[in-house]
N, C-alpha and C positions, 0 to 999 in steps of 0.2 A: 395519860392513863386511860386504859380501855374500861368501859363499864358494861357489866352484864347483870341480868337478873340472877342467874344460877351459874356457878362455876363448878365443874366436876374435875377432880384430880384422879387420873388413872383411866386407861382405856382397855382394861380387861372386861370380862363379861358384866361385872357390876357397873363399872363406869359407862360402858356402852349403852346398856339398857337405861341407866339413869339419865344420861344426856339425851338419848332419843325420846324418852318419855317427857322430859321437861320441854324440849323444843316443840314436840307435837302438841303440847298443852299451851303453846303460845307465849312462852317466856323466853327471852333472849338467853342463850346458853353458850358457854365456852367449855370445851373438853380439852384439858391440858394433859399431855403425855410426854414421856421422855423421848419416844421414838415413834413418829407417825406411821412408819412402815410396819410396826408391830401391833397395831390396833386389832383387837379381837384375837390375839394370839392364843393358841392352845399349847401351853408349855409342857403339859403332861399328856395324858391319854387323848388321842384324837377321836374321842367318842362323845356322844350325847345320849343321856337317858339311863335306864336301868331302874331297879326298884327304889321307890322314894323319889328319885331324881326325875323320872319321866313325868310324874304328876306335877312337879314344879315347872317343867318346860311347858306343859299344856296349860297350866294356870297363867303363866306369863303370856302365852299366846292368847288366851281368852280375854285378858285385860287389854291387849293391844300391843304387846311387846314383839320382838323380832326373832328371838332365838330359834323357835320352832320353824319358822319359814326359811331362815338361812340354813338350818340343818337340812331341811328338805331339798333346798337348792344345791347343796354341796355334798350330800351323803353318797358314799360308794357302796354301802352294805348296810342292811337293816334286818333285824329279827324281832319277833315277838317272843318275849321271855315268859316263863311260868305258865305255859299253855296247859299244863296238867292241873292247874288250880282254877279257881273261879275268876270271873271278870274283874273283880276288885284287885286281884294280885297280878293280872296280866299287864305287862308294860313293854314299851318299845325301847330298843337300844340301837343306835346307828353309829357306824364308822364314817366320819366325815373326811373329806380332803382338807387337811389342816391349812394348806396354803390357799386354796380357793375360799375357805371359810373366812379367813381374816381379810382377804380381798373383798369379799362380799360385805363384811361389816364396814370396811373403810368406804366402799362405794356408797352404801346406804347412808352413812353419817355425812359424807361430803355432799350428798344430794338433798339433805334435810334442811328446809328453810328454818332460819333463826338459830342455826347451830354453827359455831366457828370451831375449827380444830386448831390447837396451839401446841407447837412442839417446844418443850421446855421442862425444867424441873422446879417444882414448888419448894421453896426453902422455908417459908414462914407464913403462918396464918395470921391475918390482921384481925384483932378483936378489940372492940372498944365498948365499954359499958355492958359487958357480958353479951355482946352481939357481934356476929361475923360482919366484917366490912370488906374483906377481899383477901388476896394473897400476894406475896412477893416471890418472884422467880429468881433462880440462880443467874439467869441471863440479864438481870437488871430491870426486867419488865414488872410493873405492878398492875394487877387486875382488880378492879373494884367489883364487888358483887353483893347482891341482897341475900343470897344463900350460898352455902358451900357444901358439896358432897365429897367426902374423902373415900376413895375406892382404890387405895394404893397397893392392894395385893400383898405380895411377899417382899416389897421393896423397903419397908421401914427397917433400916440398919441390917439389911439382908446379908447373909454370909453363906457361901457355898462350901460344903465339906465333902471330901473324898479321900478316904484313907487317912494319912497324916497331914494332908494338905487342906488349908482353909484360906479363903480369900473373899473379900467384900464384893457382893453382887446382889442385884435385885432378883435376877435369875440369869441363866447362862447367857453371856454376851452383853449384859446390860448392867449399868452401875446401880448401886443402892441409893436409897433416899435417906440421908442422915439428917439433914436440916429439918425436914418435915417431922421426923420422929422427935427431934429435940423440941420443936415448936409445940407438938402435942403434949409432951411431958411438962413443958413450962405452963401450959394451960390447965394443968392439974389432972390430966387423965392417968389412970393406973395403966402401966405398960408391962407386959410380960413377954416371954419367948415361947414360940412354937416352932415346929419343924415339919417339913414334908419332903418327899423324895420322888425321884424319877428313875426309870430303868435304862439299861443300855438300848441303843437302836442298832440294828444290824442290816447288812445289805441283802436284799431279796434274793439275788442269784446265788448267794453263798449258803442258802438254807436248803436242806434236803427234806422235802415234804412227803417223800414216798410212803413212810409208815405212820404219818400223823393223821389225826382226826381232822376232817375238813368240815368247816361250818359254812355252808353256802348262804347267800342272801335269801330273804324270804321269797317264796314263789306265790305268795298272796300279796296283793297290792297294799302298801302301807304308806303312811305319812304321819308326821308329828302334828303339823298345824291343821287346825280345823278349816283353814281357808285354802289348803293345798289339795289337789286331786291325788289320791293315793295311786301309786304305780309300782310295778315290779322292776327292780333294777337289773341290769345285765350282771350275770354272776362272774365278773372278771376280777374281783378283789375279795376272795374268800378269807376268812379267819381260820388259822390252824391252831390246834391244841396239842401241846406236849406236856411233859411232867419232869419235875426234878426227880432225883434218885439218890440211892445210898452214897454214890461217889460225890454228887453235888453237896450233900449234907456233910460229908466228911471234910471236903475242902473248906466249907464255911466254918465248921467247928475248929479246924486246925489253924484258922487265920483270923479269928475274931479280933485280935489286937490290931489287925490291918483295916478295921472298919471304924469310921469316925463315931459310930453309934456306941461302940464298946471300948474305945481307947481313951475316953475322958475328954475328947475334943468338943463334943456336942453337949449342950445344956438344955435345949428346947424339948418340949414334949411333942411326940409324934401322934399320928392318928391311929387309934386302937383298931379301927375297922378296916384299915388299909395299911398294914405294917410293912416294914422292909422284909426282904427275904431272910436276912440273918436273924431278925427278931422272931420270925415265925419258927425257924429251926431251933432257937433257944427256948421259946415258950411252949412249943409243941414237939418235944423230943420223940414222942411215940409215933408221930406221923412219918410214914416212909416215903411220901411224895407229896408234892404240891403242884397244882395246875399252873401252866404257863400258856398264855394266849399270844399268838403271833399275829399282830394286827397291822394292816396297811396304813401308811401315813398320808399318801396322796397318789393321785393318778399319774402324776409326772415325777414321782419320787421313788427311788428304790429302797428307801428306808422302811424298816419294819419295827414296830414297837413291841417290846417283850413285856406285856402286862403280867405282873406277878413277880418280877425280879427287881422291885424297887430296892436300891442298895446304896450304901455309902462306903463300899470297899474300894481299895486302891485299884487302879486300872488293871494291873497284872493279875490280881485275884479275880476281878470281873471276867477276864479272858478265860481263866480256868473254870470258873463256874459255868459260863455260857457253853463252853466246849464240852462239858460233861453231860449235857442234856441232849436227848435224842432229837435228831434233825438239825441240831446246831453245832455239830462236831467240828465243822469247818467254817462256821459263821464268822464273817468279818464285821467287827464292831466299828461303826462309823462315829457314834457318839457314846461316851461312857455315862453311866448313871451317876447321880450325885444326890446328896441331901441339901436342903437349904433351911437355914434358921432365920427367923425374922421376929420383929416386935409386933405385938397386936394390942389393941385397946380393949380393956375389959368392957364387954357389952352391957354390963349392969349400969354403966354411965348413961345409957340411952333409954328413951321413952319408946313405946310401941310403934311410933311413927319413924323410928330410927334417928330422931333428932336428939342431940345431947341435952340432958336435963339442965345443965348449968350454963350452956351457951346457946342462945337463940339462933336459929337458922343454920346450925352446923349439924350435918348429917354424916353418918359413917355406915359403910356397908361392905360386905364381902370378906375376904380373908383378913382384912385389917381389923375386924372385930371377932376373929377366931373361928371362922367357918373354913371348910375346904370343899372344893368342887365348883365346876363352872355353873351348874344348875342352881346351886344354893346362892352363888354370887348374883346371877341374873335375877333371881326372885327378889333378893334384897335391893338390888339396883333399881328395879322398876318401882318398888314401893318408896324408896328414897326420892327418886325423881318426881313421882307423883306428889308426895307430901311437901317437898320443897316448893313446887309450883303452886299447890293449893294454899300454902302458908302465905306466899307473896301476894296471892289474890284475895286473901282474907276469907278463904272458904274453909269448911270443916275438914279436919284431917281424915286421911284414908287409913283405916285399920281393919284387918281381917281377923276374925276369931278362929279359934282352934277347930270349931265345927264347920266353918265355911271353906277352909282351904288348908292344904299342906303348908303353904307359905305362912299361913297364920300360926301353925304349930312351930315352924322354924323360928320366926321372929319372937314369938312368945317365950319359947325356950331360952333364946339368947338373952332377952332383956330382963327375964325374971329369975333365971337359974345361973346365968353366966356359963363359962366354959372352963374345963380343966384340960382339954385336949382339942385338937381341931374338930369342929362339929361337922358331922356328916348326917344328912337326912336319911332316916331309915323308916320303913313302914311301921315298925314296932313302936316308934315314937308317937304315932298318930292314933289316938283312942277312937277316932271316927274313920279309920282307914277303909272300912267297907263301903262307906258312902262317898269318901273323897277319892274317887276313882280317876284314872287318867282320862278316860273318854267322856266324862260328864263335866269336865272343867268348864266348858262353854256354857252349859246350863246353869252352873253355879255362879260364874263370875262375869260373864259377858255383860250383864245388866249393870254391874258396878263399873266396868271399864267404859261402857257407853255413857253412863250418867256423868262421869267426870270429863268426858270429851276425848278419851284416848282411843276408844274403839269406834271406827267409822260407822255411819248409818247403814251402809250397804252390807257390811259384815254382820252387824247386829240383826238386821232383818233376816238373815239366814238362820240365826239362832232362834228367832221368834218362829220361823217356819218349822224348825225342828221341834220346838216346844209344842206347837199346835199339833204336829203329827203324833208326838208322844201322848198328848192328852186325848186325842181321838182314839188311838189304839187302846189306851188304858180304859176309856169309856166303853169301847166295844167289848173288851174282855170282861168288864164288870157286868155288862148287860147280857152276855152270852151264857146260856145255861145248857149243860150237857146232862141229859137224863140217862138212866140205865139202859134204855132201849135205843139210844142214839147210834147211828150207823158207825160213828167214829170208834166206838168200843169194840166193833167187830174186826177192826184192822189189826 
């Protein structure tokens, strides 16, 4: 039997950040995943950032996490959004090379001291005297651990739905995790069903971009991480914008019974703020069009992601929908969209540390507790990894308040309010959103990350230099007086 201080189940964004944080804090860590080749996979949109989400990325970065730096390393396109608004609302959004991104995650984790990667499927959580003791794998291996972090994503009894077809899967091409779901139920956790969806992917050369709006990458140097030098990317991978139309909407209305969302096959609740295309047509009948963003998947891939066409229609209906849209009349669909239904654990079972209230040293994070989005998962993952490590060392827990961080709002909402749909971070959820800005996350959180040992001294010194520069400028402004006869008033 192998022994570890911390065991992490799942290598999505929550699991990756959790395992990295734990190992960097000096506890022996095992990251268990079904397929080592899919570490850090982006199963949905190949992008990072956006309103509410960009703040989370920068907060993870300020604490010592990796998402921002890996995004900077692999991004193909980046823009600053909401530039017509004030600094508090301006955020970055990057298109990453999804293949390079997951390779970067795997490379980073494999090179991290104190972290072992284990390919296998966890079937059972071992608990004795209301305390975690390890896990049993389908392959017959047993791992003993002082703490366990469950970041299983959409794999718990996952089921893919497309038209009238349904089959068991954690996501396309990967099996579901049934034994782990059963084990969590047997431990007394309330489990319910949620769903999410993906759109079709089409071949780049089959798209006619002639009449479409082109969104170039920023001509101003940008980066997510505070530790990366901002740069201007080559404008080789633009995003294009098109729209649905009356024909698209007619096809959808005439074929609703061909969608798993409307034919009774699906029971899980979907994300209200990121609905399927068919749900948008039904809920907003007066809208005559909806935006569709055509986004690149990778430098060495011809696949393009059709953001805005999340769907559970049968493939032949997806073909008709896509071909009704300007620029996509002859588009070749390489991958069809689908919805996935999965179990999640009611987050009301958890304390603000993300530890289960009833079982010591058991932590849960990411989609397994009802959230949606890479950024939300990463934020929870780093908090779970930190707290599991601190608990084993006998140190005080790490909890962020709603006034300190957007991730504080995220976790507080989850553990005090629960979820009725997949939870997505929105600026409107943050009562302190004017001060919890994307670009001041280092000033807010770097001291916390450094104090627990996650943010290195060299990076923290850069934050202290910035603080000194801000203090000096503030002092100068306070001491400077401009009278009515000052020359500046004549300009």
